[in-house]
Structures are given as C-alpha cells and as structure tokens.
C-alpha positions as CSV (number, residue, x, y, z in Angstrom):
1,M,54.6,39.4,13.4
2,A,54.0,36.8,10.7
3,A,57.0,35.3,9.0
4,P,57.4,36.3,5.3
5,T,56.7,32.7,4.3
6,H,53.1,33.1,5.7
7,T,52.2,36.0,3.5
8,V,48.7,35.2,2.0
9,T,48.5,35.7,-1.7
10,N,46.4,34.3,-4.5
11,Q,43.3,33.6,-2.3
12,A,39.8,34.8,-3.2
13,P,38.3,37.2,-0.7
14,P,35.2,36.1,1.1
15,L,31.9,36.3,-0.8
16,V,30.2,38.6,1.6
17,A,28.4,42.0,1.9
18,Y,26.4,41.6,-1.3
19,D,22.7,41.4,-2.2
20,V,22.0,37.7,-2.8
21,Y,18.8,38.5,-4.5
22,A,19.7,41.4,-6.7
23,C,22.9,39.7,-8.0
24,D,21.1,36.7,-9.4
25,P,19.6,37.6,-12.8
26,A,17.8,34.3,-13.2
27,L,15.9,35.1,-9.9
28,T,15.3,38.8,-10.5
29,E,14.2,38.3,-14.0
30,G,11.8,35.5,-13.0
31,V,10.2,37.7,-10.4
32,A,9.8,40.5,-12.9
33,R,8.3,38.1,-15.4
34,H,5.6,36.7,-13.1
35,A,4.9,39.6,-10.7
36,A,2.0,41.9,-11.2
37,P,3.5,45.1,-12.6
38,E,1.9,47.4,-10.0
39,R,3.5,45.4,-7.2
40,F,6.9,44.8,-8.8
41,D,8.7,47.7,-7.0
42,E,7.3,46.7,-3.7
43,I,8.3,43.0,-4.2
44,T,11.8,44.0,-5.4
45,A,12.4,46.2,-2.3
46,E,11.2,43.4,0.0
47,L,13.4,40.8,-1.6
48,S,16.5,43.0,-1.9
49,E,16.2,43.8,1.8
50,L,16.2,40.1,2.4
51,G,19.0,39.6,-0.1
52,R,21.3,42.1,1.6
53,A,20.7,40.4,5.0
54,A,21.5,37.0,3.4
55,G,24.8,38.3,2.0
56,S,25.9,39.9,5.3
57,A,28.8,38.6,7.4
58,Q,26.4,38.3,10.3
59,A,23.9,36.0,8.6
60,Q,26.8,33.9,7.3
61,R,28.1,33.5,10.8
62,W,24.6,32.5,12.0
63,G,24.6,29.7,9.4
64,E,28.0,28.5,10.5
65,E,27.1,28.5,14.2
66,A,23.7,26.8,13.8
67,N,25.6,23.8,12.2
68,A,28.6,23.8,14.4
69,Y,26.3,23.6,17.5
70,P,23.5,21.3,16.5
71,P,20.3,20.8,18.5
72,V,20.3,18.9,21.8
73,L,17.4,16.8,23.1
74,R,16.4,17.4,26.8
75,T,14.0,14.6,27.7
76,H,13.9,15.5,31.5
77,D,14.5,18.5,33.7
78,R,16.9,18.4,36.6
79,Y,14.1,17.1,38.9
80,G,13.3,14.1,36.7
81,N,10.1,15.6,35.1
82,R,9.6,14.7,31.5
83,V,9.9,17.8,29.3
84,D,10.8,16.6,25.8
85,E,12.4,19.9,24.7
86,V,14.9,20.6,22.0
87,E,17.6,23.2,22.6
88,F,19.0,25.2,19.7
89,H,22.0,27.5,19.4
90,P,20.9,31.2,19.5
91,S,22.0,31.5,15.8
92,W,19.3,29.0,14.8
93,H,16.7,31.2,16.5
94,R,18.1,34.3,14.7
95,L,17.9,32.6,11.3
96,L,14.4,31.3,11.9
97,G,13.2,34.5,13.5
98,H,14.5,36.6,10.6
99,A,12.8,34.3,8.1
100,V,9.5,34.3,9.9
101,S,9.6,38.1,10.1
102,A,10.2,38.2,6.4
103,G,7.1,36.3,5.7
104,L,8.6,33.0,4.6
105,T,6.0,31.0,6.4
106,D,3.1,32.6,4.5
107,A,2.3,32.6,0.8
108,W,-1.5,32.3,1.1
109,S,-2.6,35.7,2.4
110,R,-0.9,38.1,-0.1
111,T,-1.2,38.7,-3.9
112,D,1.8,37.1,-5.6
113,G,2.4,35.4,-2.3
114,H,3.9,32.2,-3.6
115,L,6.2,34.0,-6.0
116,R,7.4,36.3,-3.3
117,R,7.9,33.5,-0.8
118,T,9.6,31.2,-3.3
119,A,12.0,33.9,-4.4
120,G,12.6,34.8,-0.7
121,F,13.1,31.1,0.2
122,I,15.7,30.7,-2.6
123,T,17.4,33.9,-1.4
124,W,17.5,33.3,2.4
125,T,18.1,29.6,2.6
126,Q,21.4,30.0,0.6
127,I,22.8,31.0,4.0
128,E,21.7,27.8,5.8
129,A,19.3,25.1,4.6
130,G,18.3,23.4,7.8
131,H,16.0,26.0,9.2
132,G,14.1,25.8,5.9
133,C,12.3,22.7,7.1
134,P,10.0,24.4,9.7
135,L,9.5,27.3,7.3
136,S,8.3,24.9,4.6
137,M,6.0,22.8,6.7
138,T,4.4,25.8,8.5
139,H,3.6,27.4,5.1
140,A,2.4,24.1,3.6
141,A,0.1,23.2,6.5
142,V,-2.4,25.8,5.5
143,P,-4.2,24.1,2.5
144,T,-4.6,20.9,4.6
145,L,-6.0,22.8,7.6
146,R,-8.6,24.4,5.3
147,H,-10.3,21.0,4.9
148,E,-11.5,21.8,8.5
149,P,-12.6,25.5,8.4
150,S,-12.8,25.8,12.2
151,L,-9.2,24.6,12.6
152,A,-8.1,26.9,9.8
153,A,-9.7,29.9,11.4
154,E,-8.0,29.1,14.7
155,W,-4.5,28.2,13.4
156,E,-3.9,29.9,10.1
157,P,-3.4,33.4,11.6
158,R,-0.8,31.9,14.0
159,L,1.1,30.1,11.2
160,A,1.0,33.2,8.9
161,S,2.2,35.5,11.7
162,R,5.5,37.4,11.3
163,V,6.2,37.0,15.0
164,Y,8.6,34.2,16.0
165,E,7.9,32.9,19.5
166,P,10.1,29.8,20.3
167,Q,8.6,29.1,23.8
168,L,6.1,26.2,24.2
169,L,2.9,28.0,25.3
170,A,-0.8,27.3,25.1
171,P,-2.0,28.0,21.5
172,G,-4.1,30.9,22.6
173,E,-1.0,32.6,24.1
174,K,1.2,32.3,21.0
175,P,1.6,35.4,18.8
176,G,3.0,33.1,16.1
177,A,3.3,29.4,15.7
178,L,5.2,26.8,13.7
179,C,4.0,23.5,12.3
180,G,5.8,20.1,11.9
181,M,4.8,16.8,10.3
182,G,4.8,13.2,11.4
183,M,3.9,10.7,8.6
184,T,6.6,8.1,8.4
185,E,6.7,5.0,10.4
186,K,9.5,2.5,10.5
187,Q,7.5,-0.4,9.0
188,G,6.1,1.6,6.1
189,G,8.3,4.5,5.1
190,S,6.7,6.1,2.0
191,D,3.9,3.5,2.2
192,V,1.9,5.5,4.7
193,R,-1.1,3.3,4.3
194,A,0.9,0.7,6.3
195,N,0.9,3.1,9.3
196,T,-0.1,1.4,12.6
197,T,-0.6,4.5,14.8
198,R,-4.1,4.2,16.2
199,A,-6.7,7.0,16.7
200,E,-9.5,6.4,19.2
201,P,-12.4,8.8,19.0
202,L,-13.4,10.7,22.1
203,A,-16.9,11.9,23.1
204,E,-16.2,15.5,21.8
205,E,-16.8,15.5,18.0
206,G,-13.6,15.5,16.0
207,T,-11.2,14.8,19.0
208,Y,-9.2,11.6,19.4
209,L,-6.4,10.0,21.4
210,L,-3.4,8.7,19.4
211,T,-1.2,5.8,20.3
212,G,1.9,4.9,18.2
213,H,5.4,5.7,17.1
214,K,6.6,7.9,14.3
215,W,10.0,7.0,12.8
216,F,10.5,10.6,11.4
217,C,8.9,13.6,13.0
218,S,10.2,16.8,11.5
219,A,10.9,19.9,13.6
220,P,9.8,18.5,17.0
221,M,10.0,21.9,18.7
222,S,7.0,23.1,16.7
223,D,3.6,24.1,18.2
224,A,1.5,21.7,16.2
225,F,1.9,18.7,13.9
226,L,0.0,17.2,11.0
227,V,0.1,13.4,11.4
228,L,-1.6,10.3,10.0
229,A,-3.2,7.6,12.1
230,Q,-5.6,4.8,11.7
231,A,-9.1,5.8,12.9
232,P,-12.1,3.5,12.9
233,G,-12.9,4.7,9.3
234,G,-9.3,4.2,8.0
235,L,-6.2,6.3,7.6
236,T,-7.0,9.9,8.8
237,C,-5.2,13.2,9.1
238,F,-5.0,14.9,12.5
239,L,-3.7,18.2,14.0
240,L,-1.7,17.4,17.1
241,P,-0.9,20.4,19.3
242,R,2.3,20.3,21.4
243,V,0.6,22.2,24.2
244,L,-3.1,21.7,25.1
245,P,-5.5,24.6,25.3
246,D,-5.3,24.6,29.1
247,G,-1.6,25.1,29.0
248,T,-0.6,21.5,29.9
249,R,1.8,19.5,27.7
250,N,0.3,17.0,25.3
251,A,1.7,13.4,25.5
252,F,4.5,13.8,23.0
253,A,7.6,11.8,24.0
254,I,10.7,12.6,21.9
255,Q,12.7,9.4,21.9
256,R,15.8,10.6,20.1
257,L,17.1,13.0,17.5
258,K,18.3,11.5,14.2
259,D,22.1,11.8,13.6
260,K,22.0,12.8,9.9
261,L,24.4,13.1,7.0
262,G,23.6,16.8,6.7
263,N,20.8,19.2,7.7
264,R,22.5,19.1,11.1
265,S,21.1,22.4,12.4
266,N,17.6,21.0,12.1
267,A,16.1,18.6,14.6
268,S,14.6,15.4,13.1
269,S,13.2,13.0,15.6
270,E,11.4,9.8,16.6
271,V,8.4,10.4,18.8
272,E,6.0,8.3,20.8
273,F,2.3,9.0,21.2
274,S,0.5,7.5,24.2
275,G,-3.0,8.8,24.7
276,T,-2.0,11.9,22.7
277,W,-4.8,14.4,22.1
278,A,-5.5,15.4,18.5
279,R,-8.2,16.9,16.3
280,R,-9.3,15.4,13.1
281,V,-8.6,17.2,9.8
282,G,-11.0,16.2,7.0
283,E,-13.0,13.0,6.9
284,E,-12.0,9.7,8.5
285,G,-10.4,7.4,5.9
286,R,-9.4,10.4,3.7
287,G,-6.0,11.0,5.4
288,V,-3.8,10.8,2.3
289,A,-6.2,13.0,0.2
290,T,-6.4,15.5,3.0
291,I,-2.6,15.9,3.6
292,I,-1.6,15.6,-0.1
293,E,-1.9,19.4,-0.6
294,M,0.7,19.9,2.2
295,V,2.9,17.4,0.5
296,A,2.6,19.2,-2.9
297,A,3.5,22.5,-1.3
298,T,6.6,21.0,0.5
299,R,7.6,19.3,-2.8
300,L,7.8,22.7,-4.4
301,D,10.0,23.8,-1.5
302,C,12.2,20.8,-2.3
303,V,12.7,22.3,-5.8
304,S,13.3,25.8,-4.4
305,G,15.6,24.6,-1.7
306,S,17.7,22.6,-4.2
307,A,17.8,25.7,-6.5
308,A,19.1,27.7,-3.5
309,I,21.9,25.2,-2.9
310,M,22.8,25.1,-6.5
311,R,22.9,28.8,-6.8
312,Q,25.1,29.3,-3.8
313,A,27.5,26.5,-4.9
314,V,27.8,28.0,-8.4
315,A,28.2,31.5,-6.9
316,Q,31.1,30.3,-4.7
317,A,32.8,28.5,-7.6
318,I,32.6,31.5,-10.0
319,H,33.7,33.9,-7.2
320,H,36.7,31.7,-6.3
321,T,37.9,31.2,-9.9
322,A,37.5,34.9,-10.7
323,Y,40.3,35.7,-8.2
324,R,42.4,32.5,-8.2
325,E,45.3,32.4,-10.6
326,A,47.1,29.3,-11.9
327,F,49.3,28.4,-14.9
328,G,49.7,32.0,-15.8
329,G,46.2,33.4,-15.5
330,R,42.9,33.5,-13.7
331,L,41.0,30.2,-13.5
332,I,37.9,31.8,-14.8
333,D,39.7,32.6,-18.1
334,K,40.9,29.1,-18.7
335,P,38.7,27.5,-21.5
336,L,38.2,24.2,-19.7
337,M,37.3,25.8,-16.4
338,R,35.0,28.3,-18.2
339,N,33.2,25.3,-19.7
340,V,32.7,23.7,-16.3
341,L,31.4,26.9,-14.8
342,A,29.0,27.6,-17.7
343,D,27.6,24.1,-17.5
344,L,27.0,24.5,-13.7
345,A,25.4,27.9,-14.3
346,L,23.0,26.4,-16.9
347,E,21.8,23.8,-14.3
348,S,21.3,26.5,-11.7
349,E,19.4,28.8,-13.9
350,A,17.1,26.0,-15.2
351,A,16.3,25.1,-11.6
352,T,15.5,28.6,-10.5
353,T,13.4,29.3,-13.6
354,T,11.4,26.1,-13.0
355,A,10.8,26.9,-9.3
356,L,9.5,30.4,-10.1
357,R,7.2,29.1,-12.8
358,L,5.7,26.6,-10.5
359,A,5.3,29.2,-7.7
360,A,3.5,31.5,-10.2
361,S,1.1,28.6,-11.0
362,Y,-0.1,28.7,-7.3
363,D,-0.7,32.4,-7.5
364,G,-2.7,32.1,-10.8
365,D,-4.6,29.0,-9.5
366,S,-6.8,28.6,-12.6
367,E,-7.9,25.1,-13.5
368,H,-5.1,25.0,-16.1
369,E,-2.5,26.0,-13.5
370,R,-3.8,23.3,-11.1
371,N,-3.6,20.7,-13.8
372,L,-0.1,21.8,-14.7
373,R,1.1,21.6,-11.1
374,R,-0.3,18.1,-10.8
375,V,2.3,16.8,-13.2
376,A,5.0,19.5,-13.2
377,V,5.6,19.6,-9.4
378,P,6.6,15.9,-9.1
379,V,8.5,16.1,-12.4
380,A,10.5,19.1,-11.2
381,K,10.9,17.6,-7.7
382,Y,12.4,14.4,-9.2
383,W,14.8,16.1,-11.5
384,V,16.0,19.3,-9.8
385,T,16.7,17.5,-6.6
386,K,18.6,14.8,-8.4
387,R,20.8,17.4,-10.1
388,C,21.6,19.2,-6.9
389,P,24.3,16.8,-5.5
390,A,26.1,16.7,-8.9
391,V,26.2,20.5,-9.0
392,A,27.3,20.8,-5.4
393,G,30.1,18.2,-5.9
394,E,31.4,19.8,-9.1
395,A,31.3,23.3,-7.7
396,L,33.2,22.1,-4.6
397,E,35.9,20.7,-7.0
398,C,36.3,24.1,-8.6
399,L,37.8,25.3,-5.3
400,G,40.2,22.4,-5.3
401,G,41.5,21.4,-1.9
402,N,40.1,24.6,-0.4
403,G,36.6,23.4,-1.3
404,Y,37.1,20.2,0.7
405,V,37.9,22.1,3.8
406,E,35.0,22.9,6.2
407,E,35.8,26.6,6.4
408,S,34.9,27.1,2.8
409,G,31.3,26.2,3.4
410,M,31.3,23.9,0.4
411,P,31.2,20.6,2.4
412,R,28.1,21.8,4.2
413,L,26.4,22.5,0.9
414,F,27.5,19.1,-0.4
415,R,26.1,17.3,2.7
416,E,22.9,19.2,2.4
417,S,22.5,18.5,-1.4
418,P,20.9,14.9,-1.3
419,L,18.2,15.7,1.2
420,N,15.5,17.3,-0.9
421,S,15.6,14.2,-3.2
422,I,14.6,12.0,-0.2
423,W,12.3,14.4,1.7
424,E,8.6,14.2,0.7
425,G,9.0,11.1,-1.4
426,S,12.2,9.9,-3.0
427,G,12.9,9.6,-6.7
428,N,10.8,6.5,-7.3
429,V,7.9,7.9,-5.4
430,Q,7.9,11.0,-7.6
431,A,8.2,9.1,-10.8
432,L,5.3,6.8,-9.9
433,D,3.2,9.8,-8.9
434,V,3.8,11.3,-12.4
435,L,2.7,8.0,-13.9
436,R,-0.5,8.0,-11.9
437,A,-1.3,11.5,-13.2
438,L,-0.5,10.5,-16.8
439,Q,-2.7,7.4,-16.6
440,R,-5.6,8.8,-14.7
441,E,-5.7,12.6,-15.2
442,P,-5.6,13.5,-18.9
443,D,-6.2,17.1,-18.2
444,A,-3.0,17.2,-16.2
445,L,-1.0,15.8,-19.1
446,G,-2.8,18.2,-21.5
447,A,-1.8,21.2,-19.3
448,F,1.8,20.0,-19.2
449,L,1.9,19.6,-23.0
450,G,0.3,23.0,-23.4
451,E,3.1,24.6,-21.4
452,L,5.7,22.9,-23.7
453,G,3.8,24.1,-26.7
454,L,4.2,27.7,-25.9
455,A,7.9,27.4,-27.0
456,R,7.3,25.3,-30.1
457,G,9.0,26.5,-33.2
458,A,11.6,28.6,-31.3
459,D,14.4,25.9,-31.3
460,H,14.6,22.9,-33.5
461,R,16.2,20.8,-30.8
462,L,13.4,21.5,-28.4
463,D,10.9,20.7,-31.1
464,A,12.6,17.3,-31.7
465,A,12.7,16.6,-28.0
466,I,9.0,17.3,-27.6
467,K,8.3,14.9,-30.5
468,D,10.4,12.2,-29.0
469,L,8.6,12.7,-25.6
470,L,5.2,12.3,-27.3
471,T,6.3,9.1,-28.9
472,E,7.5,7.8,-25.5
473,L,4.2,8.7,-23.8
474,A,2.2,7.1,-26.6
475,D,3.4,3.6,-25.6
476,L,2.6,2.7,-22.0
477,T,4.1,-0.8,-22.3
478,G,6.4,-1.4,-19.4
479,I,6.0,2.2,-18.3
480,E,6.8,1.6,-14.6
481,A,10.2,0.1,-15.4
482,R,11.1,3.1,-17.5
483,A,9.4,5.8,-15.4
484,R,12.6,7.5,-14.4
485,R,13.6,7.9,-18.1
486,V,10.2,9.3,-19.0
487,V,10.2,11.8,-16.1
488,E,13.7,12.9,-16.8
489,R,12.8,13.7,-20.4
490,M,9.7,15.5,-19.2
491,A,11.8,17.6,-16.9
492,L,14.4,18.5,-19.4
493,V,11.8,19.4,-22.0
494,L,10.0,21.6,-19.5
495,Q,13.2,23.4,-18.6
496,G,14.2,23.8,-22.2
497,S,10.8,25.2,-23.0
498,L,11.0,27.8,-20.1
499,L,14.6,28.8,-21.0
500,V,13.8,29.2,-24.7
501,R,10.9,31.5,-23.8
502,F,12.5,33.5,-21.0
503,A,16.4,33.2,-20.8
504,P,19.0,35.0,-22.9
505,P,19.7,33.3,-26.2
506,Q,23.2,32.1,-25.2
507,V,21.7,30.3,-22.2
508,S,18.8,28.7,-24.0
509,D,21.1,27.8,-26.9
510,A,23.6,26.0,-24.6
511,F,20.8,24.2,-22.7
512,C,19.2,22.9,-25.9
513,A,22.5,22.0,-27.5
514,S,23.6,19.9,-24.5
515,R,20.5,18.7,-22.6
516,L,18.2,18.2,-25.6
517,G,20.5,18.1,-28.6
518,G,22.8,15.3,-27.4
519,D,26.0,17.3,-27.8
520,W,27.0,16.8,-24.1
521,G,29.2,14.4,-22.2
522,T,28.6,12.7,-18.9
523,A,30.4,15.1,-16.6
524,F,30.0,18.8,-16.3
525,G,32.3,20.8,-18.5
526,T,31.5,19.0,-21.7
527,L,29.5,21.8,-23.5
528,P,30.2,22.4,-27.2
529,H,33.2,24.8,-27.3
530,T,31.5,26.9,-30.0
531,L,28.9,28.3,-27.5
532,D,29.1,31.7,-25.9
533,L,30.4,30.3,-22.6
534,A,31.9,33.5,-21.3
535,S,28.5,35.3,-21.4
536,I,26.9,32.4,-19.5
537,V,29.5,32.6,-16.8
538,N,29.5,36.4,-16.5
539,R,25.7,36.3,-16.1
540,A,26.0,34.0,-13.2
541,R,28.7,36.0,-11.4
542,P,27.5,36.6,-7.8
543,V,28.6,40.2,-7.4
544,P,28.8,43.1,-9.9
545,D,32.4,44.0,-9.1
546,C,33.6,40.4,-9.3
547,P,36.3,40.4,-12.1
548,A,34.7,39.3,-15.3
549,G,36.0,36.5,-17.4
550,S,37.4,37.7,-20.8
C-alpha cells in the first residue's frame, strides 16, 4: 500500500488512445483541400485507421522499445563467416511492417498518392521517426530507377509492395523490398563529385564492379541501394543489390554503425565495397542528374518528418498544460503560457500546410507544379527543418522538469529534431540550390511568385513582404553571402500565402502579424497579446475531450 505522501495528483494523463490524424485540423483540412472529392471518403478512412493505430498504447510502446534497444551489427556468424547483418528489436520490425502495409513506401502507383502518403507519413512517424528513413528512401528510389526502364520494371513492384519481408533473400524471392542510399564519402561530404569509389565495367552491358568506401550508408539492412561511383565516363548512379540474383551475398562489408545524437532506432553505417556487383542507372557521367529526383523526394520527406515532430511536440505541450495546474489555475489558461502555445501551434500548422501543398504538387505534376517544386522544396526543406529544433525545445520546456525526463518522450523528440536539417543536404546546400534555381531557371522563380500571387490583396502585411522579397531578388549583388536571409524570407512569404488562403483568420492573422509584420520577439511566446490566441491553442488541441482553454 502506497504511503499517503505518494498519492499522485496534478499530473496530466497519458496522451493515448486517440486518432492522431483526425485530431489534427491542419492535416485533415489540408487533405480535404487537395484530394479529389470522389476519393476523399476513401482517403479519410485510410488515414483515420492509421491515425488510430498511431495513437494506440501499443504503437507508442513500439516506438519506445525501438529506441531503448537500438540496432546491433553482426559482422560474422559463430563460425567466423562474414554475414554483415543488422539485428533490430522486434518493435522496429512492427513499426516498419505496419508502415509498409499502410502504403508509406509508395506514392507513385495511386491517384492522390503523394498527398495520401505525406499525410500518412506525418501521422505515423509521430510515434517514432527513425524508421521513417527506409520508408522515405524506398519511396524516393522510384523516379531514379525509371531512368532505366528495365530496372524499374523489375524493382518498382517490390518497392511499392505492401508486404514487409525483413530477411535477406534473392531479389526474385522477395514479396517486398526496401531501398537504401550510399552517396556520402568522408573526403567529400555533400560534394559528391569528389567521390572516389570506382566502378569498373564488366562484359555484360550495364554491369560493373564497385570498389570504395561510403562514410554514410543509410538503412544497411535494405535489399538494394542507390549509390554514386566514378565510372570511366564520370560520376554515375548505380543500383547495388544486397543479395545477387543467384542467392549469394554481394560484397557489402558493414564496417560499423554510427553512434548518433538521435535517430537511434535507425541503423546508419559505414560500408566497404570490394568488387561489389552493381547495375548502372542512367548514363555514365550523369550520376547527379539521375539521382537528383530521389534527393528531391527525400527532401520533401524531411519537411514532412519535421512537421510530424513539431505536431507531436505541440500536441504533448498543449495536452500537458490543459491538465496541469499552477498558481491557482490551469497552465493553458495563463496568458503567457497561452502565448507560447499559440506561437508553437502557428509554426506547426505552417509546416504541415506547406508539406501538403508540396505533396499535392507531385500529384498534379503539370509543368507549373514541377517548376514550383524546383524552388519550393529546397526553400521549405531549409526553413521547416530549421524551425523544428526550436519548436521541440520550447515544447519540452512547457512540461517543465517532466519534459526533461526520458519517460515523457520529449527528449527523444528533441534529439530527433536536428536531423532533417542535415539529411539530404544541410542548410547551406539548400540555400545554394535555391540560388541556382533563381539564377538559371526563370520559370521556377515565376511559378513560385505565381503561387505567392494567389493570396495578394488578402493581407497588407503579406503584400508588403512580397514587395520586399521582390526588391531583395532584384539585386543579386553578394547573393551567396545573404542566401540564407533570402531563402528564409521566401519560406515565410510562402507559408504566409498558404495560411492566408487556407487557414482560419485567427491563424493567418497571427502568422502575418508576427512572421511578416515584425510584431514578434526572438523567442516563442512573443505574439501580440491582442490576437485571438485562445482559438489558435484550442484548434491545436490533440484530442477533442482535452479540456479547452477559456
């Protein structure tokens, strides 16, 4: 029997047994906005099923266990044979298997496929972000493989399959497959043209033997990898299977797993190629151009993954403060705490709205949408992933000391939050990519400005911000040194345009007043006090029966 001094009071109940999708208005309204009306009910049912699973105690336990028991590298079996296998906790396989069965590795085979998958990715990876890596790369490999139709015909059905098979088997025996990526080398980092891995052609057309070392190889337990290597004609893209068609293992030596800040459930590795068999994808010397579509797709997942982390962090903060009492009342009713929560909610909604707009641009896939993506994806990748750590850190603080304790789940979110800013090109890489598009692709800039123009006249602060941006873009003097400033302004104006068009007035008003109008401090919680902050917080509440702020 517990002593009376240990009676638990004034603690928030667990945020569990709720529909992660249906209880997120920014997400559900975005899907309704972009989905074809005749498929809306079907998509809603599909995503709500995933949302209920994501909010379950079982799935939350899977996420905790996958991180508590990270992957282990087994280089050799008990007899001394080289095996190079990665062992995962069963909960990792359950998370990944559920995601694969829900279609989160395939956006290419269905109408509204990218919208469905992005909304599902935001919903499901709120439980645990690490297993989002193989989901993302498997999905993103498809447009690169299509540069080689015979390879696409062979591998695309496996990558799009809803069957999760973790065993390493011959490709023809796999009912479903995962794909990883190996681009980075220690001497080059983001400068992949400095790669030294060699590819020597074999007699059979399109086949090569690779020799070299990859400093980062993501998801080394996968069935195939897209890699870059120097062929006789220059840097070239290759598909490297883990198991050869005859069932023997390819030469793929996993040297070690990276010991990372976060993302601990996911195996990231260094690998060695020594006479490793691979098939060419695209033309020799066109490696970057061939793999760039995979990079663009994974960059969108960086935006979506950061939106997921932000949403879960904000949901936890609002849930906690709705139940926690201090200084004579609930925290959520305190004016200063309400300001912090509203500010966080704005950042989360802006990220989600941006991610869904970009996903819809893939489904539309007109020339205008392709031009828009060329600029808007790196712009969003730069900004949304930069905001994620700030949101996660402030949300953690809303829980006070409880938020600093591992059991709350907030430290795991915080450790995860910087990754998407680094993955697929860090902030400077994104900013420079935007500059290249601005300088060399006028149609891309035109599409971006056209998107902003759809909201012109609706808010004077947005109009002024667009005018200032045009002035900034008109002068390219010293543009590289101020690239981050330019891209930040582009991101904020894009988000403002989307929220003015699609969000409730109290949300767009607060965003424009703070992010565009200059009435905002440096830290979260500095919104103008005259705004309708209670409505913004109530909109972001994670469950309908969560006590509302007054």
